[in-house]
C-alpha positions, 0 to 999 in steps of 0.5 A: 632339649637333651631328654624328653619332658617329665610330667606328673599325672597326679597333678591332673588327677588332683582336686586343685584346678591349678595343678590340673591346668599345669599338667594339661599345658605341660603335656600339650607343650611336650606333645606339640614340640617333641611328641614324647613325655615321661609320665610319673604317678600312673596306675601301674604298681612297681610289683605289677611291672616287675611281675609282667617282665618276669612272665614276659622273660619266661615266655621268650625263654621257651623253646622256639618250637613251643613259641612258634606254636603260638603264631596264628596264621591269618591274624596279621599279628593281631594276637599271640606270637610274632616271630623274629624279623617279621616286622620292619619299619615303613619303607625298609626291607630289613626286618627288625631284630625282635620277636614279640607278643600281642595282648589285645582287647577283650571287649565288654559284652554290650560293645558288639565287637566280638566278631571284630576282635580275635580272642587272645592266645592262651599260653599254657606253659605259663599259668599267670602270663595271660592274667598278668598281661591283661591286668597291666593292659587295663591299667595302661588303658586307664592311664592312657584315658587320662592322658587323652583327657588332658590333650582334649583340653589342651586342644579345646575339646570337651574333656571326655572327647576320646572316652567313647572311642577308646572304650573297647578300642582296638588297643594292643599290649606288645612285650618285645624281646630283642635277642642277643645280637650274634652277627654283624647286622647287615643294615638291620637295627633292633627297631627301625626309625618309625612313627607309631600307628596309634593315638598314643603309645605308653611304654613301660621302662625297657630293660636296657637303653637304646630308644632314641627320639628325633628332634625337629632340628634333625638331632637324635636324643636318648629318651631316659625316663626316671625309673618307674615312669612311663614313656608316652608318645603321640602316634600317627592317628592323633597327629592326623586327627589334630592336623599336626598340632600333636606331633608323632615323632620319629623314634628308633631302638639302636643296637648296643655297642659291640661289647654289649651285643650279648645282652638281650633287651625287653620292652613292653609298649602299649599301643592305644587305638580307638575303635575301628569306626572312629573318623580321623578327619582333621579336627576343625579346631586345628585347621586355619589359614596358617594350618591348612588341612594336611590329611585326607579323610580316613577311619582308624580301621582303614588307616590301621590296615593300610599301615599293617601292610606297610610294616609287613604284618599284613599281605 
């Protein structure tokens, strides 16, 4: 395998049971073997993705003092701006060569989560920034719901198993800016090798290459989706919950060749989290004599707080 597998969400959404089952098997196999897939025919239009990138580039082009005014102390980076070098991969001291923004869940009134979720931070200088970001948030959330429905069927669960937990879930949309590299990085890369924290991650095509995925044989391969596709990968929460049946694959964003240091990189991942009270205990369906329980019991909220501390966003 020299690239990540490609799947078509239109198969799952069709009225043809054979096409639906084809998608279930293809994405289940991809996530069992490498943990990554390129997904076409999702819910985001090319126009919306272009508009979001335009807004994101506009934000990161603002003066440093203006951006820093949107960095809110005490939120562990849950909302608003997170300045350059603040986050690092688990187990590394060097900060990643990036700055980013967080859009978060705006829960429905009956979810009783307004005290748990901070409000999104409004960017006054860009009147369309927040609306465009949250429109993309909702459509990525919708896409992720169907991916998880397919995985539920692959695992042997009810199709709607995850629906309750991801409705009003603690998901994050993270526009990232990797600025031009000015000096020789001392051990730092744009994003150090890591596994994602969440259930699944949905990534809109980045403005430049650099995303690499670690195969099980120890070989790094480029993740090169077709234009307009989403890269969707398994996170640590889903790996725990499925007792390794779904693989959270280590990945990284490497620095470009020296002749391309002057080129910035932008990417926009959506980290799909469940509600914080979801139990990530290993599913009984995924435990047997050949696959003994591999993880301690924990809730998604407890696991998230643990990992935020490990990557430097929470003290």
